[in-house]
C-alpha positions as CSV (number, residue, x, y, z in Angstrom):
1,M,-37.1,41.1,111.6
2,T,-33.2,40.6,111.2
3,T,-32.2,40.9,107.6
4,L,-30.6,36.8,107.4
5,A,-33.9,35.8,108.7
6,V,-35.3,38.5,106.1
7,F,-32.9,36.6,103.2
8,A,-33.4,32.9,105.4
9,I,-37.5,32.9,104.3
10,S,-36.8,34.5,100.8
11,V,-34.5,31.7,99.5
12,V,-36.7,29.6,100.7
13,L,-40.1,31.1,99.4
14,G,-38.7,31.4,96.4
15,L,-37.7,28.1,95.5
16,L,-41.5,27.1,96.3
17,P,-42.9,28.4,93.0
18,G,-40.4,26.8,91.1
19,F,-40.6,23.3,92.7
20,A,-44.0,23.4,91.7
21,W,-44.0,24.3,88.4
22,L,-40.7,22.1,88.3
23,A,-43.0,18.9,89.3
24,F,-45.8,19.4,87.0
25,Y,-43.9,20.5,84.0
26,L,-42.2,16.4,84.8
27,S,-44.9,14.7,85.4
28,E,-46.1,14.9,82.0
29,D,-42.6,13.6,80.4
30,P,-43.5,10.5,79.8
31,H,-39.7,9.2,80.1
32,A,-38.7,10.1,83.7
33,E,-35.1,12.2,83.1
34,P,-32.0,11.7,84.9
35,R,-32.7,13.6,88.6
36,R,-28.9,14.2,88.4
37,L,-29.6,16.4,85.4
38,I,-32.4,18.1,86.1
39,V,-30.9,19.6,89.1
40,F,-27.8,20.5,87.0
41,T,-29.7,22.2,84.8
42,F,-31.8,24.3,87.2
43,V,-28.7,25.1,88.9
44,A,-27.3,26.2,85.8
45,G,-30.4,28.3,85.5
46,M,-29.9,30.0,88.5
47,A,-26.1,31.1,87.5
48,F,-27.2,32.3,84.6
49,G,-29.8,34.1,86.3
50,F,-27.0,35.8,88.5
51,F,-24.7,36.8,85.0
52,T,-28.4,38.0,83.6
53,V,-28.4,41.0,85.9
54,A,-25.0,42.6,85.1
55,I,-25.7,41.8,81.6
56,E,-29.2,43.7,82.1
57,S,-27.8,46.7,83.9
58,G,-24.9,47.7,81.3
59,F,-27.9,47.3,78.9
60,T,-30.2,49.8,80.7
61,S,-27.0,51.4,81.4
62,V,-26.1,51.5,77.4
63,L,-29.5,52.2,76.7
64,G,-29.5,55.6,78.5
65,G,-26.8,57.0,76.9
66,W,-28.6,56.6,73.4
67,G,-31.3,58.4,75.2
68,I,-33.3,55.7,75.7
69,A,-36.5,55.3,78.2
70,E,-35.6,52.7,80.9
71,L,-39.1,51.3,80.8
72,S,-39.4,51.7,76.5
73,L,-41.1,49.0,74.5
74,A,-37.0,48.9,73.0
75,S,-35.8,48.4,76.2
76,L,-37.9,46.0,77.0
77,F,-37.4,44.2,74.0
78,G,-34.0,44.4,74.5
79,L,-34.2,42.9,78.0
80,A,-36.5,40.2,77.2
81,V,-34.1,39.2,74.4
82,I,-31.2,39.1,76.8
83,E,-32.9,36.5,79.4
84,E,-34.6,34.3,76.4
85,L,-30.5,33.8,75.6
86,M,-29.2,33.2,78.9
87,K,-31.9,31.0,79.4
88,F,-31.4,29.1,76.4
89,A,-27.5,28.9,77.3
90,A,-27.5,27.6,80.6
91,A,-29.9,24.1,79.1
92,H,-27.2,24.4,76.3
93,F,-24.5,24.3,78.6
94,A,-25.8,21.6,80.8
95,V,-27.8,19.1,78.6
96,T,-26.2,19.1,75.1
97,K,-23.0,16.7,76.2
98,S,-25.3,14.3,77.7
99,P,-26.0,11.2,76.6
100,Q,-29.8,11.5,78.3
101,F,-30.3,14.9,75.8
102,R,-31.7,12.5,73.2
103,E,-35.7,12.5,72.5
104,P,-37.2,15.7,70.4
105,I,-39.0,16.2,74.1
106,D,-36.0,17.0,76.2
107,A,-35.0,20.1,74.6
108,M,-38.4,21.4,76.1
109,I,-38.2,19.6,79.1
110,Y,-34.9,20.9,80.4
111,M,-35.5,24.6,78.6
112,I,-38.2,25.2,81.0
113,V,-36.5,23.5,84.3
114,A,-33.6,25.9,83.3
115,A,-36.2,29.1,82.9
116,L,-37.6,28.0,86.5
117,G,-34.1,28.1,87.3
118,F,-34.0,31.7,86.6
119,A,-37.3,32.7,87.8
120,T,-36.6,30.9,90.8
121,I,-33.3,33.8,90.8
122,E,-35.5,36.3,90.2
123,N,-38.0,35.2,92.7
124,I,-35.5,35.2,95.9
125,G,-34.8,38.9,94.5
126,A,-38.2,40.0,94.3
127,L,-38.6,38.6,98.0
128,A,-36.0,40.1,99.3
129,G,-36.4,43.3,98.4
130,I,-39.7,43.4,100.5
131,P,-39.3,45.5,104.0
132,A,-39.4,44.1,107.0
133,N,-41.9,45.7,108.8
134,A,-45.2,44.6,110.2
135,A,-46.8,43.8,106.5
136,F,-43.9,41.9,105.7
137,V,-45.6,38.6,106.0
138,P,-48.8,39.9,104.0
139,A,-46.5,41.3,101.3
140,V,-44.4,37.6,100.9
141,F,-47.9,36.3,99.9
142,E,-49.3,38.5,97.8
143,T,-45.7,38.9,95.5
144,M,-45.4,34.8,95.8
145,A,-48.4,34.2,94.6
146,F,-48.3,37.1,91.3
147,R,-45.2,35.4,91.0
148,F,-46.1,32.0,90.6
149,V,-48.9,32.6,87.8
150,G,-47.2,35.5,86.7
151,A,-43.1,35.3,86.1
152,T,-42.1,32.5,86.8
153,L,-45.0,30.9,84.6
154,L,-43.8,33.1,82.3
155,H,-40.3,31.9,81.8
156,T,-41.4,28.6,81.5
157,L,-43.9,29.1,78.6
158,T,-41.0,31.5,76.4
159,S,-38.5,29.1,77.2
160,G,-41.4,25.7,76.2
161,I,-41.2,27.7,72.8
162,I,-37.3,28.2,72.7
163,G,-37.2,24.6,72.8
164,Y,-40.7,23.3,71.2
165,Y,-38.4,25.1,68.1
166,W,-34.7,24.1,69.0
167,A,-36.6,20.4,68.9
168,L,-37.8,21.0,65.1
169,G,-34.7,22.3,64.4
170,M,-32.4,19.2,65.6
171,V,-34.7,17.0,64.2
172,R,-35.1,18.7,61.1
173,G,-30.9,19.4,60.5
174,K,-32.2,23.1,60.5
175,P,-31.3,24.3,64.0
176,A,-30.3,27.6,63.7
177,R,-33.2,28.7,62.0
178,H,-35.7,27.4,63.8
179,L,-33.7,28.8,66.8
180,I,-34.2,32.0,65.9
181,V,-37.6,32.1,65.1
182,G,-38.4,30.4,68.3
183,F,-36.0,33.2,70.1
184,A,-38.5,36.1,67.6
185,I,-41.9,34.8,69.5
186,A,-40.6,34.1,72.7
187,A,-39.3,37.5,73.0
188,V,-41.8,39.7,71.8
189,L,-44.5,37.5,74.2
190,H,-42.0,38.1,76.9
191,T,-42.2,41.8,76.1
192,C,-45.4,41.7,75.8
193,F,-46.2,40.1,79.5
194,N,-43.8,43.3,81.2
195,Y,-46.0,45.9,78.9
196,L,-49.3,44.5,80.2
197,I,-47.9,44.3,84.0
198,L,-46.4,47.8,83.9
199,N,-49.6,49.3,82.2
200,Y,-52.4,47.2,83.7
201,G,-50.9,45.1,87.4
202,N,-50.7,41.7,87.7
203,G,-54.9,41.4,86.6
204,V,-57.3,39.9,84.4
205,Y,-55.6,41.1,81.5
206,T,-51.8,39.1,82.2
207,L,-54.1,36.2,82.8
208,V,-55.6,36.0,80.0
209,F,-52.9,36.5,78.1
210,L,-50.5,33.9,79.6
211,V,-53.9,31.0,79.5
212,I,-53.6,31.4,75.3
213,V,-49.5,31.3,75.2
214,G,-49.8,28.6,77.8
215,F,-52.9,26.7,75.2
216,F,-50.5,27.0,72.8
217,V,-47.2,26.0,74.6
218,L,-48.6,22.7,76.0
219,N,-49.8,22.0,72.9
220,D,-46.8,21.9,71.5
221,F,-45.9,20.0,74.2
222,E,-48.3,16.9,73.6
223,A,-47.0,17.2,69.6
224,L,-43.5,16.6,70.2
225,K,-45.2,13.3,72.9
226,A,-46.9,12.6,70.3
227,A,-44.2,12.3,67.7
228,P,-42.1,8.9,66.3
229,E,-39.7,8.6,68.8
230,K,-36.4,9.8,67.5
231,T,-33.0,10.7,69.0
232,L,-31.2,13.5,68.6
233,P,-28.3,14.4,67.0
234,A,-25.1,13.6,68.8
235,D,-24.2,17.4,68.2
236,A,-27.0,18.8,69.2
């Protein structure tokens, strides 16, 4: 199998988990969002995902110079903070100047969309790294399955948490304070997930962890859906 064929397969299949979760979350939105803004936010998440690779590489090099191991808890937490910040930056860049960004639940929706674009870049990279040998096809489907219920879902959940606190902050007029709380929770959960993956693999522990986190995120989602409609401030 040629390098070009491997890349093409990686791109096509790497998009599938993101599109699948995107369809699920958008189906939960009581008001359909503009397709153009959804696409723009998704692409922004992908673009910021590229930038993140370089930032994380520099961060890891700095930690190495300080004698901190690459897969230590400090390193994992730092990388989680970087990724959560970059996903928020992508969503903020894509939607805050749009008149369509007007309801509290929009903060969660667009954070999740940006996260899915971000995760798609990771998925494509993971698939492109699989050797083009006889075990290519089973390895691709195994990787796809793990990332669908693993890293891709994790990115949507942690970004959903940040989106929830972003919405609360804008409604209450204290976005910075609430965002700090959201980032702290998301980064800790992201770190815990990566720790479980490194020590226990894609097994029952990570699945149970994601189910528990997912329960709370969906509860937050439903809380915003049930809240009285309120237009976000223009400087959100």
